[in-house]
N, C-alpha and C positions, 0 to 999 in steps of 0.2 A: 663409452669401455672398450678398453684396447682386448684386442683378440692376444690370445693365450695361444701361440700355435703350436708349443710344444706338448702342452696339455691337451688341446684338441686334436693333433696327431694321434695321443696316449691314449685318449678315451676312445676314439674310434675304432682305431685296431682290437681294446681290449673288448670293445662292444662286438667287431664282427667276430672275431675268432672265440667268441662267447655262444655265438649263434647257430643249429646244426641246420641244413638242410630242408629235413621235416620240419623245422622250426618256423618256416616263411612258404611253405607248401611246395620246396622245388624240391625235387627227386636227388637222391645220394647217389647212384652209379656206384659201380662196382670198382671203378678203376681210380675213385677218390683217394686223395693221401693226407689233405691237409683234413686239419681237425674242425676247423670254424668254416666259415663262407667265404668263397675266394671275393677278391678285390671287383673282380667283373659281376659279380651278382648282386654285390650290393649296391654296384654303381646302379645296375638294371630295378631292384626294387625301390631306387633314389631318385630314376628318372635324370641321371646324370651319365656324362661319358666317365668311362672305367679312366681315361688318361685324367679327368678332372678329378674325381674323389681320391685316386692314388696319390695325385699331389698334396693333398689335403692331409694323407697319412703322413706325407714324406715332408710336411712342414713347408710347404711350398704353395703357390699360386694367388689368386684376388682374396680381398676378402670374401668370404661369403655372406650373403644377404639373407635377411628372415626368412624369406619363402623357400631359399636353399635347406636353411639350417632344420626348417619347418619338414620337408620332406624327408633329409636323412634322419630324422626322430623318427618319422613315420617306418621307413624303410627298414629300421632296424628293430624295432617295434620296441622304443623307449616307454619306460613308465614315464609318468608326469616328472618324477624326481629328476631322473636321467634324462629325458627334455630342458627340462629349465635348468640342469648343468651345463649343457651342449651348448644352449642359448648364451652363457654366461661364458666360456669358454670361447664362444665367438664371436664377443664383445659384443652381445644385444642382450636386451631385457626380454625377459621370459612371455610371452606372450598369458593371457588371462586363461586363470581355470574357469570350472564349472560349464555352466550349458551354451556360453558364446564358444567354446574350445572346441577347434574340429581335432584334437589329436584323438587318436581313435586308443584305447587301453590294449596293450600287449595279450590279454586273454581274448577279450573280441577280437581280435585282429588273429589269433592262432586259432580261433574257433572258426573262422572266415575262412581263414585258408584251408581246412580241412573238409570243406565242402564244394569243390572242385567238381564233384560230379551233381550237385541240386543248385536249383537257381537263389541267389541268395543277396541280400545288400544291408549295408549298414547304413542307418539315416539318422540326422538330427531332429529334436522335438520338433522342427518345422519339415519335416520333411525332403528334407535336403538331403541328396545322394552321395554318400562321402566313398564306399567302395562296394563293388560288385563282383561277384563270382564271374566268369565265363560266359556259364550258364543263363544266371540274371541278365547278366548284356542282352543273351539271344533270345529271353522271352521279353524285355519291356524296351530293349534297347539301351544304349548308355547313356543314362542318368546321371553321368558325373562330367557333363561336357558343355552344362551351363553356367550364367553367369548371371549376378545381381540376383533381383528379386526371383526372378525365373529358377534359379536355382532349388526352390522349393517346389515342389509338385501340386502341394495344394493351390498356390499360384499359377501355375501355368493351366491348373486342373479347367479353373473359372476365367482364363484369360487366352487362351491356346486350342483350339477345336481338335486340333491332334493329338493333346495330351490326353483325349478319350477314346483314341481309336482301339487301344488295344484292350477295352473293358469292353465286358457285355452290356450294352445299350439300357436292359433291364435293371442294372446295378447303378445307373448312374444317377438319379435322384438321391439314392442313400447315399451313396460314397460323397457327393454334394454338400448335403448334410452332415453326415460324418467329417469332412473339411471343414464346415464352416463352424463347427460344436469344437472341435480340436483346436484352431486358432484360438477360438475366444477363451479357451481354457489356458494356453498357453502366453496370452495376451496379459490376462488378469493374475496369473503366479507373476510374467516377469514385470509388468507395469507400462504405464502408459509413454513411457521412452525407450520402451525396448525395441529391438526389431522385429518381434512379433507385432508390435503397432504400428509399426512403419508399413507392412504388410497388408496388414487389414484395412489402413488408410487408403493404399493404393488401390487393393479390392474394390472398395466401395466406392472409389470414384470411375472405374472401370467396367466392372459386372454389375450388370442389375439382377441377376440371380443370386449374387453374392449378397447384393443388398437386401434383397427378400430374405433369403434365409437368415442375415445377422439381425434383422430385425424381429425375429423370432426367439431371440435367446436363448436356442436350445444349448445345453450342454449333457456332455456325456455319451454323446449320440458315435456311435464307433462301426466301424465297416466291419460287414460279416466276417466269420473266420474263415468260411471257405469262397476264396476270388475266382470270378470266372473271367478269363483272359481270351480275348481274341487276336491269336496268332496269322501274319498276311500267310502264311508259310503250311503250317500244320491243323490252322482251324482253333475251335472253341476248347478249351482247356479247365480244369475243374481243380483247382489247386487249393489245399487246407496251408494256410499260413499262419505259425509258429514264432513268438517273438520273445526273442532276451534283452534283456533293459541292462544297461549302464548306469544306475543314479548317478554315481558322480558326477557323467560325462552329459546326462540326457541321452545318453545314443541308443540306441534301439539294433538288434540285427534280426532282419525278418528272412526266415527261412521258408519254401515253398515246397510241399511237397505233394503227390498224389498217391491215393489209395491204390495201392500190389493189386494186379490184373484188372484195372479199369481202360476204359480209354485214353484217360486223360495221362494214366501212367505210361502207354504205348507212347502216347504224344510227347510226352517229357522225354522219352528215349530218343524217339526221332529229331527231338527239337537240337539234342545237345550233338549229333550229327551234322545238321545244317547249319549250327550254330558254331562246331569245330571247321568247318568247310569256308565259313563265310569269315573266320577268324584268319584263317590262312590266306585265301585271297587278297585279305587286307593288308598281312603281313608283306604281301608278294610286292604291290603296289605305294603303301605309307613310307612316308620318309617322316621321321620324327622332327621337331625341332628344336634347336640347339638350346639347352637350358640360358637364360640372361645371364648367368653367372661366368657360364662355361665359355672356353677361349674360344 
């Protein structure tokens, strides 16, 4: 497929101008004059340089890769139909839809963007974290940095002892049963050739605990609604987990809240301060690598 530079540029401009700062969790500011998002704001959302994104809107620059187009589609909060259209304009075949897709629906993204003061994350059916709020990162660490099978938290749970550090030891057995049971359900749903089946095979080869639980054939075991986290700086937090499901993509938005007036509520407010300070410190020292398509 050939790239349609004029069509790509026009579509990017139209989607950027249709978005408002509050649609993507950005402050509007009192001196704002443009009706939509600025190019540099979209570039930041898409993890691109502002110059590279501007060149796409000006019908210039190299042929963007599929990875870059997927990042732009997510940054612009495109629907699946819009995402597929963007891929075709860029000269690529659209990715698959359904549970194998990692494109988060605009509605789920808008909900996450409004939870800046709450720990929350969007995960796949294999417990792969796609997005986190800043307070979500402060609570459990950056869970989006993993690659390969380790992207699945259930896989890390059985293969990396550090994955259990932030969960109360008394809850580990129940969580192990829930992860094994949940993976069995996904394998049954998606079939023996699925990614879920490959993860199960890897775990059977690597973890005695997983092998023992897998042989018990439990199904429908779920973690408690109240989750107990052990944070290295604020200590034990008891948080209620609420789940919002996107059935088309099999994505889940997990939102963690504390009972107002409780000790955990106060610790969560403290964690927001600690997390903000940590992010600020990282921002002073971190240099982000350029995108592989960027000049």
